ROMAR-893328 format. One line per field, with one value per atom (N, C-alpha, C): z, x, y; atom name. Coordinates in steps of 0.05 Angstrom, whole numbers, plus 5000, padded with zeros to 4 digits. Atoms other than C-alpha are relative to their C-alpha. Layout:
ROMAR-893328
zz <- c(Z/...);
xx <- c(X/...);
yy <- c(Y/...);
at <- c(CA/...);
***
This chain:
ROMAR-893328
zz <- c(5006/3373/4989/5009/3364/4973/5025/3303/4976/5024/3257/5002/4999/3280/5001/4998/3274/4979/5021/3234/4999/4998/3256/4982/5016/3221/4971/5029/3152/4990/5011/3146/5009/4988/3189/4979/5020/3135/4978/5022/3083/5010/4988/3128/5002/4996/3142/4972/5026/3068/4987/5011/3048/5013/4986/3102/4991/5009/3081/4972/5027/3008/4999/4999/3025/5011/4990/3067/4978/5022/3009/4978/5021/2959/5008/4989/3002/5000/5001/3009/4971/5029/2933/4991/5008/2921/5012/4987/2971/4987/5012/2939/4973/5026/2870/5002/4998/2894/5007/4994/2925/4976/5025/2861/4980/5021/2816/5010/4989/2862/5000/4997/2872/4973/5026/2797/4989/5011/2783/5015/4984/2831/4991/5011/2785/5006/4995/2799/4976/5021/2759/4987/5016/2704/5007/4994/2714/4985/5016/2657/5012/4987/2690/5025/4976/2756/4994/5008/2721/4990/5011/2684/5022/4977/2749/5016/4986/2785/4986/5016/2728/5001/4999/2729/5027/4973/2804/5004/4997/2792/5017/4984/2828/4985/5016/2771/4977/5022/2716/4973/5027/2640/4994/5006/2634/5014/4985/2689/4989/5011/2661/4974/5026/2591/5003/4994/2618/5011/4989/2659/4980/5020/2603/4979/5020/2555/5012/4987/2606/5001/4999/2613/4972/5027/2536/4991/5007/2529/5015);
xx <- c(5027/2012/4998/5002/2022/5014/4985/2068/4980/5018/2011/4975/5025/1959/5008/4997/1952/5018/4984/1995/5028/4973/2061/5003/4998/2046/5003/5000/2040/5025/4977/2100/5027/4975/2153/5017/4984/2175/5011/4992/2178/5024/4978/2222/5025/4978/2268/5012/4991/2273/5013/4987/2288/5026/4975/2340/5022/4981/2373/5010/4993/2373/5019/4981/2405/5027/4973/2460/5015/4988/2474/5010/4994/2474/5023/4977/2521/5025/4975/2569/5010/4991/2570/5013/4989/2583/5028/4974/2640/5022/4981/2672/5008/4994/2667/5018/4983/2697/5029/4972/2756/5013/4988/2768/5008/4995/2763/5023/4979/2807/5026/4975/2858/5012/4991/2863/5022/4981/2905/5026/4976/2960/5020/4980/3005/5027/4973/3079/5009/4991/3109/5024/4978/3157/5026/4976/3230/5002/4999/3225/4981/5018/3165/5011/4987/3201/5022/4978/3261/4987/5012/3216/4988/5011/3181/5021/4978/3245/5013/4991/3270/4981/5020/3205/5000/4999/3212/5027/4974/3283/5020/4981/3319/5025/4977/3368/5001/4996/3398/4995/5004/3392/5019/4979/3456/4996/5005/3441/4975/5024/3371/5005/4993/3398/5015/4983/3451/4983/5015/3402/4979/5020/3349/5014/4985/3402/5006/4995/3420/4976/5025/3348/4993/5006/3341/5017/4982/3400/4997);
yy <- c(4993/0340/5029/4973/0414/5005/4995/0405/4998/5003/0384/5017/4984/0435/5030/4971/0510/5011/4988/0558/4990/5011/0528/4975/5023/0463/5004/4997/0492/5013/4986/0538/4991/5010/0504/4982/5015/0453/5017/4982/0508/5017/4984/0551/4983/5018/0492/4995/5006/0476/5025/4974/0550/5004/4995/0556/4980/5020/0491/5006/4994/0512/5024/4978/0579/4993/5009/0547/4984/5016/0498/5019/4981/0555/5016/4985/0595/4985/5017/0537/4996/5003/0527/5025/4975/0600/5003/4996/0599/4981/5019/0537/5010/4988/0568/5025/4976/0633/4992/5009/0597/4988/5012/0557/5021/4979/0618/5018/4982/0661/4986/5015/0606/4992/5008/0590/5018/4982/0651/5001/5000/0632/4979/5018/0592/5011/4989/0597/5018/4983/0654/4988/5009/0638/5016/4985/0658/5026/4975/0708/5021/4981/0740/5013/4990/0746/5020/4983/0776/5027/4975/0828/5016/4985/0846/5013/4988/0857/5023/4978/0900/5024/4979/0940/5015/4987/0952/5016/4986/0979/4986/5016/0923/4993/5005/0915/5019/4981/0958/4986/5010/0948/4977/5021/0909/4974/5024/0860/4986/5012/0850/4985/5013/0836/4973/5022/0789/4977/5021/0749/4989/5008/0748/4981/5017/0719/4973/5025/0666/4982/5017/0644/4990/5008/0642/4977/5022/0595/4974);
at <- c(N/CA/C/N/CA/C/N/CA/C/N/CA/C/N/CA/C/N/CA/C/N/CA/C/N/CA/C/N/CA/C/N/CA/C/N/CA/C/N/CA/C/N/CA/C/N/CA/C/N/CA/C/N/CA/C/N/CA/C/N/CA/C/N/CA/C/N/CA/C/N/CA/C/N/CA/C/N/CA/C/N/CA/C/N/CA/C/N/CA/C/N/CA/C/N/CA/C/N/CA/C/N/CA/C/N/CA/C/N/CA/C/N/CA/C/N/CA/C/N/CA/C/N/CA/C/N/CA/C/N/CA/C/N/CA/C/N/CA/C/N/CA/C/N/CA/C/N/CA/C/N/CA/C/N/CA/C/N/CA/C/N/CA/C/N/CA/C/N/CA/C/N/CA/C/N/CA/C/N/CA/C/N/CA/C/N/CA/C/N/CA/C/N/CA/C/N/CA/C/N/CA/C/N/CA/C/N/CA/C/N/CA/C/N/CA/C/N/CA/C/N/CA/C/N/CA/C/N/CA/C/N/CA/C/N/CA/C/N/CA/C/N/CA/C/N/CA/C/N/CA/C/N/CA/C);
***
């Protein structure tokens, strides 16, 4: 009986609708963020791994050239 009368009866459905829309929008934003963030996580190519190791100083020029040539063949 009190649902349909007074001030509560007019704004309650609007509040529920807005809250539901915000929750849905937040979920969609979260899904898009996960998809966009995850899309850059492709496995690195062997050449890229080799170049990164060389850039970090884990191998010298000769070893880098030798391994690069092995990958090219």
